[in-house]
C-alpha positions in Angstrom: 33.8 121.3 196.5 37.5 122.0 196.1 37.0 123.5 192.7 34.1 125.5 193.9 36.2 127.0 196.7 38.9 127.9 194.2 36.4 129.6 191.9 34.9 131.5 194.9 38.4 132.7 195.9 39.1 133.9 192.3 35.8 135.8 192.2 36.7 137.2 195.6 39.8 138.7 194.1 37.7 140.3 191.4 35.2 141.7 193.9 38.0 143.1 196.0 39.5 144.8 193.0 36.2 146.4 192.1 35.5 147.6 195.6 38.9 149.2 196.0 38.6 150.8 192.5 35.2 152.2 193.4 36.4 153.5 196.7 39.5 155.2 195.1 37.3 156.8 192.4 34.8 158.2 194.9 37.7 159.7 197.0 39.3 161.1 193.9 36.3 163.1 192.8 35.3 164.3 196.3 36.5 167.8 197.2 39.1 167.8 199.9 38.2 170.0 202.9 41.8 170.2 204.0 42.8 171.8 200.7 39.9 174.2 200.9 41.0 175.2 204.4 44.6 175.8 203.3 43.3 178.0 200.4 41.2 180.0 202.8 44.0 180.5 205.3 46.4 181.6 202.5 43.8 184.0 201.1 43.1 185.4 204.6 46.8 186.1 205.2 47.3 187.8 201.8 48.9 184.8 200.1 47.9 183.0 196.9 45.1 180.5 197.2 46.2 178.8 193.9 49.8 178.4 195.2 48.5 176.9 198.5 46.5 174.4 196.5 49.4 173.5 194.3 51.6 173.0 197.4 49.0 170.8 199.0 48.6 168.7 195.9 52.3 168.3 195.5 52.7 167.2 199.1 49.9 164.7 198.8 51.0 163.5 195.3 47.8 164.8 193.8 49.6 166.7 191.0 50.1 163.5 189.0 47.6 162.1 186.5 44.7 160.1 188.0 45.8 157.0 186.1 49.3 157.2 187.6 47.9 157.6 191.1 45.4 154.8 190.6 48.0 152.4 189.3 50.3 153.1 192.2 47.6 152.5 194.8 46.5 149.3 193.2 50.1 148.0 193.0 50.7 149.0 196.6 47.5 147.2 197.7 48.6 144.0 195.9 52.1 144.1 197.4 50.8 144.9 200.9 52.7 148.2 200.7 49.7 150.2 201.9 51.5 153.5 202.0 51.7 156.3 204.5 48.8 157.8 206.4 48.9 161.6 206.0 46.3 162.2 208.7 48.1 160.0 211.4 51.7 160.4 210.2 52.4 156.7 210.3 52.3 153.7 208.0 48.8 152.5 207.1 49.6 148.9 208.3 50.7 150.3 211.7 47.5 152.3 212.1 45.4 149.3 211.2 47.3 147.0 213.5 46.9 149.3 216.4 43.1 149.7 215.8 42.2 146.1 215.0 42.5 144.8 218.7 40.0 147.5 219.8 37.4 146.3 217.3 38.0 142.6 218.1 37.7 143.1 221.9 34.0 144.0 221.6 33.2 142.2 218.4 34.2 138.7 219.7 32.0 138.7 222.9 29.2 140.4 221.0 29.2 137.6 218.3 29.4 134.8 220.9 26.6 136.3 223.0 24.4 137.1 220.1 24.6 133.6 218.6 24.1 131.8 221.9 21.3 134.0 223.2 19.6 134.3 219.8 19.5 130.6 219.0 18.6 129.6 222.6 15.7 132.0 222.9 14.5 131.3 219.4 14.5 127.5 219.9 12.9 127.8 223.3 10.2 130.1 221.9 9.5 127.7 219.0 9.0 124.7 221.4 6.9 126.8 223.7 4.7 128.6 221.1 2.1 131.1 222.3 3.1 131.0 225.9 4.1 134.0 228.0 7.7 133.3 227.4 7.1 133.3 223.6 5.4 136.6 223.8 8.2 138.1 225.9 10.8 136.8 223.4 8.8 138.3 220.6 8.6 141.7 222.4 12.4 141.6 222.9 12.9 140.9 219.2 10.6 143.7 218.0 12.3 146.0 220.5 15.7 145.2 219.1 14.4 145.7 215.5 12.6 149.0 216.2 15.0 150.9 218.4 17.8 152.8 216.6 21.2 151.6 217.9 22.8 155.1 217.9 19.9 156.5 219.9 19.9 153.5 222.3 23.7 153.9 222.8 23.3 157.6 223.6 20.5 156.9 226.1 22.6 154.2 227.8 25.5 156.6 228.1 23.3 159.3 229.6 21.6 157.1 232.1 24.3 154.6 233.2 27.3 156.8 232.5 26.3 160.4 233.3 23.4 160.0 235.7 24.3 156.8 237.6 28.0 156.8 237.0 28.1 153.0 236.7 30.2 153.0 233.5 32.7 155.4 232.1 31.5 157.9 229.5 34.8 158.3 227.7 36.7 155.3 226.5 40.2 155.0 228.0 42.6 153.3 225.6 45.4 153.2 228.2 43.5 150.6 230.3 45.0 147.1 230.0 43.1 144.8 227.6 42.6 141.9 230.0 41.3 143.8 233.0 38.1 144.5 234.8 38.4 148.2 233.9 38.4 147.3 230.1 35.4 144.9 230.6 33.5 147.7 232.4 34.1 150.0 229.4 32.8 147.4 227.0 29.5 146.6 228.8 27.4 149.3 227.2 28.8 148.8 223.6 28.2 145.1 223.8 24.6 145.6 225.2 23.8 147.9 222.3 25.1 145.5 219.7 23.6 142.3 221.2 20.2 143.9 221.6 20.0 144.7 217.9 21.7 141.4 216.7 19.8 138.8 218.7 16.5 140.1 217.4 17.1 138.8 213.9 18.8 135.6 215.0 16.0 134.8 217.4 13.1 135.5 215.0 14.7 133.5 212.2 15.7 130.6 214.4 12.2 130.5 215.8 10.6 130.5 212.3 13.0 127.8 211.0 12.6 125.7 214.1 8.8 125.8 213.9 9.0 123.9 210.5 10.5 120.9 212.3 8.8 121.0 215.8 5.8 118.9 214.6 7.6 116.9 212.0 7.4 113.1 211.9 11.1 112.5 212.8 10.8 114.7 215.8 7.7 112.8 217.0 9.5 109.6 216.4 12.5 110.8 218.6 10.1 111.8 221.3 8.3 108.4 221.2 11.7 106.7 221.6 12.4 108.7 224.8 15.0 111.1 223.5 15.8 114.0 225.8 14.6 117.5 225.1 18.1 118.7 224.7 18.9 116.0 222.1 15.6 116.7 220.2 16.5 120.4 220.1 20.1 120.1 219.1 20.1 117.0 216.8 16.6 116.9 215.3 15.5 120.5 215.2 18.6 122.7 215.2 20.6 120.7 212.7 18.1 120.9 209.8 17.2 124.5 210.7 20.9 125.5 210.8 21.3 125.3 207.0 19.2 128.4 206.2 20.2 130.0 209.5 23.8 130.1 208.3 23.0 132.9 205.9 21.4 134.9 208.7 24.2 134.2 211.1 27.0 135.2 208.8 25.2 138.3 207.7 24.6 139.4 211.3 28.2 138.7 212.2 29.5 140.7 209.3 27.1 143.4 210.2 28.6 143.6 213.7 32.1 143.8 212.3 31.4 146.2 209.4 28.5 148.5 209.8 28.1 148.4 213.6 31.8 149.2 214.2 31.3 152.7 212.7 28.3 153.4 215.0 29.6 152.0 218.2 33.1 153.3 218.0 32.1 156.8 217.0 29.5 157.0 219.8 31.6 155.4 222.5 34.9 156.7 221.4 36.5 153.3 220.8 39.7 153.7 218.7 39.0 150.7 216.5 38.8 150.1 212.7 35.4 151.9 212.4 36.6 155.1 214.0 39.9 154.9 212.1 38.1 154.5 208.8 35.6 157.3 209.7 38.3 159.8 210.5 40.2 158.8 207.4 37.2 159.5 205.2 36.7 162.9 206.8 40.4 163.7 206.2 40.3 162.1 202.8 43.4 160.1 203.7 43.2 157.9 200.6 45.8 155.3 201.6 44.2 154.7 205.0 40.7 154.6 203.6 41.7 152.0 201.0 43.6 150.0 203.7 40.6 149.8 206.0 38.3 149.0 203.1 40.5 146.1 202.2 40.3 144.7 205.7 36.4 145.0 205.7 36.3 143.4 202.2 38.6 140.5 203.3 36.4 139.8 206.3 33.2 139.8 204.1 34.8 137.5 201.5 36.0 135.0 204.1 32.7 135.1 205.9 30.7 134.3 202.8 33.2 131.5 201.9 32.9 130.0 205.3 29.1 130.2 205.0 29.1 128.2 201.7 31.4 125.6 203.0 29.3 125.2 206.2 26.3 124.4 204.1 27.8 121.1 202.9 29.0 120.3 206.4 25.6 120.7 207.9 23.8 119.0 205.0 25.9 116.6 203.0 23.1 116.3 200.4 24.0 119.8 199.0 26.0 119.3 195.8 28.4 121.9 194.5 28.9 120.2 191.1 26.3 122.3 189.3 27.1 125.6 191.1 
């Protein structure tokens, strides 16, 4: 397995290089709205739009050849010199370091709650098939699948923030991290993310657990007087956890990557998602590449942990032929 992990790490470096190159290329060919605005202002004031564009490109370093700019960015990425953020007037590493805690403060509780609730409800639903509880769990799952998260977030803000006033509508970044006020601000974002995430975990855990509920080794454990908790955790959850690892890692990465854009933009949380979103709008290439590298690193590490967890959960899995 050691050689397999080494190969996966090497392929991860290649994947990171391709992702960063693609991101840089897309930004390079996309028209910059800031440059267009400067040209319009210069033309409106009687100046030269071409001179304004040249001054803008010189200030951003865009007057050099694409190859020179690409090579400089890739070297800076490899040496952890992520450059200067033009839109925030600070180093890219400083901007990411200040935004990362705000993403982690809601991602961590969301991940823990989603895994615990999704697995618990799914296992209970599998062992109590076709009961009222099973139907209720199925309804919750389909509700989480069907409802758009961005719409659900806006409705929660309107009802519990604007109408009832139970939770703040605008996120206050000056509130201390470990405080009740911060927890109060994070209730609605966590509810939105958990509602969408537990649906997939619950349905998949229920489907995988149903394969082992009536198996011979489970019946043997019951006949020997094993407790329900031991049967669920040792005889049903453990064999079902191998295929579930793919779903769990995918959902966790979905929380950290895709959902961060949605939740942070809607609720105004100054995390990595909003930082990357604003950088894309401003075409701040250095900051976009820096945030992309963080998301890529999380995806690579998550998938590597998933593969290693396979052999921990099921030692019969052999990596020799992979």
